ZAPA-827833 format. One record per residue (C-alpha): x negated, z, y; residue in three letters. Coordinates in steps of 0.1 Angstrom, whole numbers, plus 5000, padded with zeros to 4 digits. Example, Ala and Ser with C-alpha at 12.3 -4.5 7.8 and 13.67 -1.06 7.14 Angstrom:
2
487750784955ALA;486350714989SER;
This chain:
357
500050005000LEU;497350105025PHE;494549875012ALA;492150145004GLY;493050365033PHE;494450715028GLU;496450825059PRO;497851175056PRO;501451185044MET;502451455070THR;503951285100HIS;503450985123LEU;501351175148VAL;498651225120ASP;499050855112HIS;498150765148LEU;495150995147LYS;494050855113TYR;494250485124TRP;492550565157ALA;489650705137GLN;489650455108SER;490550135127LEU;489850215164PRO;489449855176ASP;492249705155THR;495349585172LEU;498249825169ALA;500749655192PHE;500849325212GLY;503449245239TYR;504748905248LEU;506248985283ALA;507548625287ASP;508248585250GLY;505648315246GLU;502148455250SER;500548785242VAL;500048945277SER;499149305265GLN;497249435236ARG;496949795225LEU;494449905199THR;494850225179TYR;492150395199SER;493750285232GLN;497150405220LEU;495750745210GLU;493950785243THR;497150705263ARG;499250925241ALA;496951215245LYS;496751175283SER;500551165286ILE;500851455261ALA;498551665282ALA;500951625312GLU;503851735290ILE;501952035278GLU;501152135314LYS;504852145321ARG;505452375291GLY;507852145274LEU;506952205237ARG;510152195217GLY;512152055246ASP;513851715249ARG;512251435269VAL;514451135279LEU;512750795276LEU;514250555301LEU;512050255299TYR;512849885302PRO;511149675275PRO;507449745279CYS;504349875261ILE;504650205281ASP;507550315259PHE;505250325228ILE;502650535246GLU;505150775259ALA;507050805226PHE;503950915207PHE;502851135236ALA;506051335234ILE;505551385197GLN;501851475201LEU;502951745226ALA;505451895202GLY;508351785224ALA;511351575212ILE;511751215224PRO;515251095233VAL;515150715236PRO;517750545259ALA;518050245281TYR;517650285319PRO;520950235337PRO;521349915357ARG;523449945389LYS;526650105378SER;526349985342ARG;525850255315ASN;524850525340GLY;527650745328GLY;526550705292ARG;523050795299ILE;524151095320ASP;526251215290LEU;523251175267ILE;521051375291ALA;523651655293GLN;524151665255ASP;520451665248ALA;519651915275ASP;516851695286ALA;514151865306LYS;512151565317LEU;512651195322ILE;509750965314MET;509750605326THR;507650375348ASN;507450355386ARG;509450035389GLU;512350185371THR;512250505392ILE;512450295423THR;515250085410ARG;517250385397MET;516850605429LYS;520250545444ASN;522050545411LEU;520450875400LEU;521751045432ALA;525350975420GLU;524951125385THR;525851485375GLU;522851555353CYS;520151295357LEU;519651365394LYS;518451725386HIS;515851625360ILE;512251565370PRO;510951215366LEU;507451105356VAL;505950755358ALA;503750755327SER;501550465337GLU;500350675366GLU;498850945343ILE;495150885341PRO;493250855308ASN;491051145318GLU;493951375311TYR;493251315274ALA;490351565276ASP;492951835285ASP;495151775255PHE;495352095233LYS;496351925201ASN;498552215188LEU;499752185151PRO;502952015143ILE;505152095113SER;506651815093ILE;509952005095ASP;509852015134ASP;512251775151VAL;510551445157GLY;513351245173LEU;516751285188LEU;518350945181GLN;521750875197TYR;524250645179THR;525250325196SER;528650465206GLY;530450155192SER;532950375174THR;533150665199GLY;530950865223SER;527250855214PRO;526251135192LYS;522751275188GLY;521251255153VAL;518451525148VAL;515651375128LEU;512651575116THR;509151435111HIS;509851455074ARG;512951245079ASN;511050985098LEU;508250965071MET;510650935043GLU;512450665060SER;509250475066CYS;508250515030LYS;511550375018MET;511550075041ILE;507949995031THR;508750004994ARG;512049814998ALA;510549545020PHE;507349534999LYS;505249565031LEU;501549605031TYR;498749705055GLN;497449355061HIS;500849225072GLY;502149195107SER;505549145124GLY;507349025155VAL;510349205171SER;512549145201TRP;514949435191LEU;515549705218PRO;513249995212THR;515850255222TYR;517950155192HIS;517150275157ASP;516549925142MET;514049835170GLY;512450175171LEU;511950235134VAL;511449875123GLY;509449765155GLY;507350075162ILE;507450355137LEU;507150175105ASN;504249945117PRO;502350255127LEU;503150415094PHE;501650115075ILE;498850045099GLY;499749685106CYS;500049515140PRO;503449455156LYS;504149205184TYR;507049285207LEU;508949085232MET;511849175255PRO;515349115240PRO;516248885269LEU;513248665262ALA;514748595228PHE;518448575240LEU;517548325267ALA;515448105244LYS;515748185207PRO;512947955197VAL;510448195213ARG;511048435183TRP;510448175157LEU;507548025176ARG;505848365178ALA;506348405140ILE;504848065135SER;501848095158GLU;500948455151LEU;501448405114ARG;503548715109THR;505248795076ASN;508149025087ILE;510748985114ALA;514549025116GLY;517649145134GLY;521349135132PRO;523248835117ASN;523948695152PHE;520248645158ALA;520048395129TYR;523248225140GLN;521848195176LEU;518748025162CYS;520947775143VAL;523147705173ASP;520547705201LYS;517247565188ILE;517047195191SER;515346965166GLU;512646895191GLU;511947265195GLU;511947325158ALA;509647025150ALA;506347215153ASP;507347545137LEU;505647665105ASP;507647945090LEU;505947945056SER;504348285065CYS;507748455069TRP;508248675038GLU;510848925049VAL;513648805072ALA;515749125073PHE;519349085084ASN;520749425093GLY;524349385102ALA;527949435093GLU;529149175084PRO;526348945071ILE;527848595070ARG;526948375040PRO;527548065061GLU;524948185086THR;522348235059LEU;523147885045ALA;522947725079ALA;519647885087PHE;518247775053ASN;519347415059ALA;517947405094LYS;514547565089PHE;513747475053ALA;511747165066PRO;509747425085ASN;508747615054GLY;511347885055PHE;512248015020ARG;515748125012PRO;514248414992THR;512848555024SER;516448655036HIS;516749035032TYR;520349155038PRO;520549525046CYS;522449785065TYR;521350095084GLY;522550375107MET;520950625130ALA;522650895110GLU;520350805081THR;517250745101THR;517750375094LEU;518050195060LEU;521150265040VAL;521349965017THR;519049685007GLY;517949484977GLY;514749384960ASP;512449144980SER;511848864974PRO;515148754958GLU;517948534968LEU;520648724986PRO;523548814963LEU;526848684976ILE;529948824960GLN;533648814968GLY;535949114965PHE;539649174965ASP;540449394995ARG;543749524980GLN;542049594946ALA;539549814964LEU;542250034981ASP;541950394970GLY;538250384963TYR;
């Protein structure tokens, strides 16, 4: 699984320290700000330094065991802050920064429910949210920190206090699609077990790599795009969700050019590729490297899988790469999935016959 490496099976904080020591100059995360070229690169050593620097600031504020709200737009700063909060023994609460009047009330409710003691974001977001924050009940009373302004020299002040695997490692809020968002308390043990299960189910390995456009405040994007790659020790390339939505070929082109073996999203992402990518755009794609194309959704549509196969088979995409699955924040992520690589099993059921089960 780890190609001769032996990271400690304790928690992801120890994994970060292990990879920073064992593979200091190896790429941990790359970021495609425009969805087309890698504009930022973060090695394991650089990630550890940034995380320790930010963690030192959290320690100075005496926030061990407290909740820290992450309000970042898509950016590499989110990754640094997330692991910094865990390093400091605090609890990260990922959310998306409110835009104008949109979702401000939802974020305010999350902040109240979580009893957040600090908001971490970047300077641009603080400036943009200034007027909106003044109108909220809870957020306006919480201190804000722009993490990119914390100097690397703070890393020398980091105390590195021990963390238990049964400490809370994440407060993940549900999407709120079926009601008000609810916080799911996940320990470091929960996160590690989830990463182990995903790694085994997807048959991932340390020399692989992935591309993700999924929002990092949501469980699929967070666990699949950030936590599991750090668990395995394989590089992950990220792009803003809007970069994909505006031009879906960017996702497939990144897979093709970066030669990554894992990438996925909800069913609509595959349908968007079918509907929006022209024959001219698809002509130079080489998807033969794509081994796990996970499709985490309800429902997963057989016609979408078939259309995707038909359109991108000339580009080397294999039908066995499709990996239908389902996950929820309440279970850290993966709930159901099959064996990879196998053709997806498509089966019809009688709704009435299932009544009562």
